[in-house]
N, C-alpha and C positions, 0 to 999 in steps of 0.2 A: 489413504485409505484402511477400512477395518475388516479382517474376514474372522470370522468370527466358526471356530469350531468344535462343538460338542464333545465331549467324550462320557462313556454313555456304555451301563451295561453289569454287570455283577456285582450282586452285595455278599458275598463271603469269599476274596485272595486267598491263593493262596499267599504265602511270602516272595514267590518269583514272580507272580503277575503281578504284588502289588509293586514289584519291582518296575517292571518293565510301565504300566503308568504315570512312576514316579519319571522313570527316564520321557517320556516320549512326554513327558506335562514341560520336564525343561526344555526337551530340543525342540513344541512346537512357541514358548515362550523366551526363545532368545531369537522367537522372529519377528522384525520390527512390525508391529501391524493387528497382530493377532491377537482375538478376546478369547476367551476360551467361556464355553456354553456346561455349565453342571445341573441338572435335576436335584439338589440339594440333599440328595439321599443320605443321613447321618447313620439308621442301621433302626434292625428290631429291636422293638423295647423288650424280648424277650431273650435277646444276642444281641449286649453290647458290647462286644470283643470285636462283632465281625468288623470288619473293613472292606468297604464297600469301593468304587471305583471311586466317588463320587468324592468320599472321604477321602482314600487316595490322591487326586485330583491339589479337591483344597491342599492339604499338611505339605504337598509339594510346593502350590500357590504362593500359601502364606511366606514360605521362607525368600524363596524364588522372590518376591513385590513385598519387601517392610515395607515401603511407606503407603499410609494412609489410599492415598489418592489414585495413586498410580494400580492399589492394588481395585480400587472400582473398577478402574478405566478398564482393568481388563481379563476383569473374573466376572460372573451373571450367573445366578441363580435365578432358575424357571422355576416359582411355587406356584400347586393351582392352590383354591379356595381348601381354606386350611380346615371348612366344615367336611369340605366336600373328597376330603383326602384319605381313602384306601381307610373307612371308619375299624373296617372288622381285622383289618390286619397290622393293628403295633408302630406303624413309622413313627421314625424321630429325625424329622429333618433340620436341618442348616439352610438359615438365609446370609447368603456371604457375599462381599462381593457388592453391584449392583444388581438389587432386585428388582424382577417383574413377577406379578403376583396375578397369576391368568383366572378369569371368572370364571367357573368351571370346577371337570375331576376333573380324576389326572391322568383322564386319557387327552382331554380338552388342553392339557399343560402339555401332552406328550407329543401334542400335533402343534402347537404355535409353535415350539422348541426346537421340530425340523425341519417348520417350515424358516425358521429366524433362525435358524445355522445355514452356514455356507457351508461346512464338510459332517462328516460326521465321525465318527470311532467307534468304534465298538467292542470290548474283552470280555470274554463269557457271557454269562445273563441268561436269564432265562425268562420266556412267556412275555414283559415287558419289552425285550430289547429286539426280541422276534418284533414286535407292533412299527419301536420305530426306526430299526430296517426296511422293513415294507411300506411304511411312510415314507421311507425313501427315494426305494425306485420308483414310488408313484409320484413323486413328484421330482422324479429328476435331480434330485441335490449328491452329489457325490460323496461312498457312503464306503468304507473301510471296517467290515468285519472281522478281528484279526484269530483268524484260523486257530491259530491250536492253541490257543487256551481257551473251546471247547462250549461248550454250551449252545444256546443257542449265534453265537457266533462263526462258530466252524459249520452248526446247519443251515444257516442261510446262505455262509459263503458253494457250500457245495453245490448246493438247492438251487442260487445262482450264480453265479463264477463267470460269467461272462455278461452279466447284465453291470454288475459291479465294477470289471476292469475296463467295462467303455468309459466309463467318466474318469478312469484313472489313466496315469502312465508310470503303471510299477515293472522296474526291469526284473527279466527270467527267473537272476539271482534270487531277489529279493520275494518276488513268489513262491518260489524254492522254499524259501527259509518261512515262513509262513504259513507255508501249507502242509509243514513236515513236524514232525514230533516239538515239544517244547523245546525252543534251546538250553544251553546251557549258560548261567547268570552271567558270565566275561563279553556274552557276546549279543544279551541283551538293550544296554546302551547304544551299540552302531545300528539296530532292526528300530529301535524304539527314532532316532535319526533320520533313517531314508522314510521310515513313515512318515517321521513330521511333514519331510519335504515333500514328501509324493501328494499328503495332503492338501498343504499349505495351494501348491502349483494348482492342486485339481479343483480345489477352491476358489483361488483369483481367477482362471478360465473362464470367467463370465461374460455373457457381452450384452450390455443394452441397448435395447432398438427402441430409439425415440422417434416416433413417425404420427401421423394423422389415422385416425378410426376412419372404419366402415367400409361404403363399396370402394370400388378401387382403389384399398391402398392393402385390405386383408390379403386378398392375393397374391397380390407383390412379394408380403412378405411371408403367407406359406411357401410363394414356387419359387421365391430367391433369397431372399434374405437371410431365413429359418436354414433354408439346406446350405447354400453358404457358412454362416456360423456352424452350423455340425460337422458338417467335412471336414473342418479346420480344427474339428476337432471345443472349440468350446461351447456352451451352455447358451443358448440364447435367453433373456428375458427380456419382454414386452412386462408393462405394470399391468396392463388394463385385461392380459391375459397370465400368469405367473402369480400375480397377489389378488388373496380375495375377497379382500375387506379393509379397507380404510382408509382416512384421508387419501386422495392420491396426490394433493404435494410431498407432504411428510413421504409417502410413497417413495418416491419421487428419486427425494433430499436420502433418502438412507441406500437404496437403491443403488446410486451412483458414489457414495461412501464403498462399497463391498465390488462393485469392475473391476475387470482386466483392460476392458478394449469398449467403444461405446458408437452404435451407429446415428445417428440422427439423416434421416428421410424430411430433406424443409419444401419439396415439393408442393406448391400451393403457399407456403409462406403461412402455414399455421398459426397462429398465435401460441396459444396452449404450445408446441414445439417449439417456436423461440423464444417461447420464455425458458423455455429449456434447455434452451443452449447456449444461452447465455447461462446460467449458471453453471454449465461444461466447460465454457471459457473462464470462468471464472477461478474456475478451482484448478485453468492450468493442465487441464486436457485435452491431448490431438485428438477428437471427434474423424471419424468416416464421413464427411459430411455427401449427400445424395440429392441433385436435382433433377426428377425425370416432365423432360416438358413433352407439350403433344408435338412440336413443329420441330422441323428438321434443327434448325439454329433457334440458338437463341440469344436475345441484347441481354449485354450482361446489367445494361444500364435495371433494368426491371430490379435486379440484386438490392438489396439495404446494402450501403456503401461499405458500412463492415462485410461483405462476404465478397465482398468482390473481386477480392487478390488471394481470396478461399483458395486455397486444392478441395478441390470439386469433382466428384464421376457427374459430371454434365449430360446425360441419355439421353437419348428420344426415345420415350414408351414404346417399344415398339420390342420385340424378341430377339434383336441384336443386338440393343440398347441392355436390354436386362442379362444379357450373357455379360458385355461390355462392364456392366455393374457389379454383378457376384462376383467376377475375375481379377478387378483392383481389390474389391471388400478381401479375395481373399489371400492377396498381396498383401497388403493394409493389418492385415491380423498375424502373420506369417512377423510380418518387420513388429509387429507388438512383442510377438513372443521373444524375439531377438532383442530387440533396444533393452526388455527386462530381464534375461538374461545376460549382458554385457551391464551391466549398475547390477548385477548379483555378484556377479567375477569383479567387479571391481569393490563390492563393498567394505 
């Protein structure tokens, strides 16, 4: 599964900040499945010697990923239309790796970049970095502005600290190091390693919900599934709610590549949901299955044969049944975390 993490921020970094960005890039790319997203900011034409976050990330990624095919698979550049790209600011951009040219202005590009990313880390920054972080908060994206780098990253962290921490599981000692004075050079690598792992963990903790839409289903999602998922410290994702536009099958397949857990409500055996369940099974993903029945018992033969022996939260659609579904979902999500941690320890 691919996890897209965007590194964003300042356009004129100090040597220490450049070192931190390169360490962070290295530790993120050391995690299998991580792809980095860049805004492609090379420099201002008036200041060609300045090193931006994007430029530092590109330089390190190029060194770590010398094979062209691997580089294209793990480094993306998101660009606006050239003629609408801040024509008065004298911006030079690079187009490296997998290039996504977004119709519209630089602001439209920023919105699409945030929406596509599973997690965002910002370093320093002025003006546009604030916009990216505010978009991340609005879209419930895990984001971590590094406060010791100053600029927008410090300001947004100080003003929205609890909101950022809500989607992150940062150890108190890491928080203390991030909020303190800029650390000495020998400590940068360790901080970058911890930030990379924390952001990866937060970005991966997304739970895709596949279910029928409309009356009788949406309230169950809001009142039961979404609450249980958020209580387990996951981010719920339902395509019709959380994706703003696009081809539904393509959005589904893309979302499937970016989640840690999948919930499938097969109530009513909706054809679209059953197709999606087939795609889930084809990828070897173990989903949490739900069937909400009207009667107190259910004829197992009413299910497709390939579901009859699947583990399923098969409950009556009443208050007690909904509580049991929520409890079972909580256990499932906890087991997913334990299984992932076990895999990481033995990797």
